[in-house]
N, C-alpha and C positions, 0 to 999 in steps of 0.2 A: 593901282589906282591912287595910292597915297602919294606917289611921286609925280602925278600928272597934273597939268593945269587945264586939261580938256575933259570931255565926257566921251571916252572911246566906246565903240561898239565891240561886239565879241570878236569880229574878224581883226579889228585893229589891236585888240588885246592879244589875240593869238600871234599876230605878226611881231609884236614887241616881245612877247614871252619866248617865241621861237628863236629870236636872236640870242637869247640867254641860254636856252636849253632846246636844242633841235628835236628832242624826243617828245616834246609836248604836242598833243594833238588838239584839233579844233573841238572835238567832242569833250575833251578834258576841260577846256576853257568853258564850254557851255555848262557842264555839270558843276564846275566850281562856282561859276557866277550864280547859278540857281541856288546852291547851298549857301553862299554868302548873302544872297537876297533873303532867303528864308530866315537866316540867323539875324537879319537886321544890320549886317556889316556894310552892305552897299544898298544903293537905291537904283532902281531901273526907271528910266524915263522913255516913254514911247511917244513919238511924234508921228503924225500922219505922213505917209510917203517915205518912210525911212526905217532903218533898223533901230532896235532898242539901244539906248546908250546908258552907260553906267557911271556912277560916281560913289566915292566913299561916303558913308553915312557918318559925318562928323558932328552932327547936331546943329550946325549953323545953317539956318534957312537962307536961301537965296532964290531969286526968280530966274526963269528961263524965258528969254524973248525969242520967239520964232519968227 
């Protein structure tokens, strides 16, 4: 997430990670995202009609236009 300019969902994160390490599973991505969210390292954004999207919690506030 630190190297992205977008707010990927779990499947997009999985696809990107899988290109680097094909042994990574989608369930590993979901578990990792949950752990990072609980630790305050990332933020989850849930918009109606779509999957949750994630971003690094860098302390800089910005708005999301839907």
